[in-house]
N, C-alpha and C positions, 0 to 999 in steps of 0.2 A: 575034303576041299573040293575035290572034283564036282561032287554032288552039289554042295553049295554054290559053286560058282554055275553049275548049269541051272539050277532052279532059279537063280537071279536073272541069267540071261534068257531063261523061257517064261519068265512069268511078268517080265518088264519091258515091254515094247520099247520103250526110249532107250534102254540099254542095251537092247538086242540089236536095234538099229546101227547105234554108234559101235558097237564091234563089228557087225558086219561092214560099215563104212569105213574100217580100218584097212579094208583090202587085203594084200598080201605083206602088209607091212610085220616086222617081226615086233612083238610084245613084249616088252621089259619093264618088271616092276622093280623101279630105280629107288633104292634104299641103301644106306650106307651100313646099317646094323645087321641085315638079314641076308647071310649067304645062302641059304636054303631058299625061301620064297622070294626073294630077288636077287639084285645083281651082284651085291656087296658093295665094299667101298671101293676096291679096286676093277670091278666089273669081272670077276673071277667067280662070282656064284653061281649058283645052281639055277636061278631063276624059274623057280617049278610053277612059280603062280602064272609068270607069262607064258609058261609051255601048256598051262593048262586053258588059259585063255585062246591061245591058238587051236587047243584041240576042240574047244566048245565052239569057236568061230566055225571050224570045219563042219562039226556036226550040223550047226544051224545052218549052213549052205545047203548041206545033202538035204536036211529036212525041206529047206524052199524049192530046190530040184525035185524033189520026190513029188512035192505037193503042186508042182506045175508052175512055182513063180519065179 
């Protein structure tokens, strides 16, 4: 999943821009039925997709800084 998310946000400028514009906000996959990828019905899920999005956002920021942006 991490590789797929990374590919999406490195290959699509509009998606990358939107992710970077989320600033430092926590990212949560709001779903009622999936406690692994999302937050789950009661908010007690692992939110793995949200965590991956934050990791990729951080990677993209580092890439922007490394490239002088």
